[in-house]
N, C-alpha and C positions, 0 to 999 in steps of 0.2 A: 504493499499500499504505499503510494507516494503521498507526503505531507506537503501541502503547499503553505508556506509562510507569507503573510502580508507584510510587505515593507514599505514604509511611507516615502524614504528617500529614494528618488529615482535612480541616483548613481549607484546606491547600495544595491537596488534591485538589479541593475545591469551587471554589476560585478558578481552577484549571486548566479545569475543566468550564465554568465561567461564561465564560471567555475563549473557548473553543471555541464556545459558544452565541452570544456577541456577533460573533465572526467570521462565523458563518452568517447571523444575522438582521440584522446591521449592514451587510452589503454593499449597494451602491446599488441593485441590482435588487430585492432583498428589501425594503428600505425603500420603494421606488416601488411595489411590489405591494401591500404593507400599506396604504400611503397611499390607493391607487386603490380599495382595498376597503373603506375607512373608511365603514361604514354601508350598504354596497352588496352585492349579489349580481350578479356579472358573468359572462357567458360569456368563453370564451377570446378571441375576436375583440375583444370589448368591452375587455378587459383590455389586449390589445395596442394597441389604439388609445389608452388611457389612459396607457400607460407608454411615453412617446415614446423611440425609439432602440433598443428591445429587440428582439431577433431572436425568431423563433418558437421556435428551439432553446433560447435562453436562458430565454425565458419558461416553457417546458416544464419545464426543469430547476429553476429557481427555484420553481415551484408544486409540483413533487414534493418538494423539499426542506422547504418550508414546511408541506406536508401531513404529511410523515414526522415533523416537529417538533411537530405537533399545533396549528399556528397557523392553517392554512386547511383548510376542508372542501370537498371535491369531491363534487358530486352528480351522477350520470348518471341522466337521465330516459329511460325505456323508450319513446322515440318515434323515428319515422323521418322525417328523419334524425336521428341520436343529438344530444341536447342535453346538454351539460355545463356546470354553474354552479359558480362558485367563490365563497366567502364566508369571512369570518374566523370561527373558532371562539370559544368563551367565552375560552380562553387567548389567542388572537390579539387578542381586544378588549381584553384587559388591557394589550397593547403598543401598541395604536392611538394612545392619548393621547400617549405619549412620542414616537412616530414622527411624528405630526401636529405636535407642539411643534417637533420637530427640523427638520422640512421648512418650516414657518413661519419659523423663525429662519434657515434658509439662504436662503429667498426674500427676507426683509426686509433681510439683510445681504450679498447677493451683490454689490451696488455697493460696499460698504466693502471686501470681500475682493478684488475686482478692483482697486480703488485701491491697497490695501496690497501687492498681488503687483506692480503696475506701479512703485511706489516702490521695492520691494525689487530688482526686476530692473534698475532704472536706476542702483543704486548701483555705484560703482566696485568691481571684483573685488579681494579682499584675499587 
């Protein structure tokens, strides 16, 4: 059950909405799907192959959320067997650069983060 809180200050309300949006589009699966769709139109099975570790159920839920938010377009082609394609919308493409930059940063600094974690974990407990 989603709880709606009434906020009188319009700026506070905008910030609350922005945090909700960031929670939705900033989760690991949404970022991975947006990254996979970077300049591509993919079928469900192709997307699942591109997004390593995602279950069919989670990919379905993520795609529905991204479609509801207007970031992904789902196109059903009237053929047998049915063919469904996914691509970023114009709005989704405005997020693409940010997501790609974030993913590139994460890949480039994965070793640095692993080293920092190991050093932190090796410290004596205080």
